[in-house]
N, C-alpha and C positions, 0 to 999 in steps of 0.2 A: 370431251370427246371420247370415243371408243373406236374399235376397229371398223365400225360400220358408219357411224354418224358423227357429225359435229353438232353439238347442241348449243343453241343461242336463245336466251330469254331476255326480255326487256319489258319494263313498265314505263309507258310513255304518258306524260301528263303535259297538257298544253292549255294556254289561256286563249288560243285562237280557234278551238273547235276542230273537228275532224271532217274531212270531205272524202268520200269514197264512192266512185261511180262506176269504175271499170270492173268487169267480172270475168273477162276472157284472159286466159294465160298469155303472157307476153304483150299485153296491151300497154300503151304508153302511159302507165300510171303516174310517172314522174311529171307529166305535163299538167295534170289537173288535180290529182288526188294527193292527200296527205299520205306519205309513204315512209316506211322504215327501211333503211338501207344498211347493208353489211358489205364491207369491202374486204376482200381476202387477197393479200399480196405477200405470200411467204418469203419471197426473195427481197422484199423491200425496195424494188426497182421501179415501181409504177409501170412495168411492162408485163403484159399478159396477166393482168390481175382480173379477178372475178368479182362480180357484184350480185347480191341477192337483194331484190326489192320486193316489198309487199305492202298492200294497203289494208285498211281495216276490214275489208270484205275477204281477206286472204287471197287476193289476186296476186299472182307471182310473176315477176319478170326476172329472168336470169340473163346476165350480160358478161361478156369478156371483152376487154380492150387490149389490143396488142401493144399500145403505148398511149399516153395521155392525148386527149383531143388537141391540146395546144401544141403537141409535138407531131401532129399529122396522124393521130391514132384513128383506128377504124373499129366500129362496133361489130361484134359477133354475137348474134342473138336470134331467137325464134321470132322476134319482132320484125326483122328485116330479111330473113332468109328461111328457106324450108330445109328439112332434113336432107342431107346429101349435098347441099350447096356449100360453097367455100365459107361464107360468112355466117353459117348456122352454128349456134351454140345453145345448149340447154343442159339441165342437170336431170339425170334419170333417177328415179326412186326417191326423189326429194319429198319430205313430209313437212308441212307447215301448218300452223294454226294461229288464229287470232281470236280474241274475245273482247 
């Protein structure tokens, strides 16, 4: 990382093949597509942690959970809310790439 970005790289190999159909940001890629997920929880509490998910087409979904689903947690994302609404969450200036 530096003062501006967190850099994450991964080489993913699978015996199952890769499926990627969604192309719109904040689409529910976790439902059908093979996706790569990064969980960021600096406090180690499983509360207010962030997720970055993307598929092989570089479709991005950003999510914040106020607490785990099993603990009554709620999703905050652009998938379920629009900017200005209580449950909206997205990352501005994010740069991602796949190949």
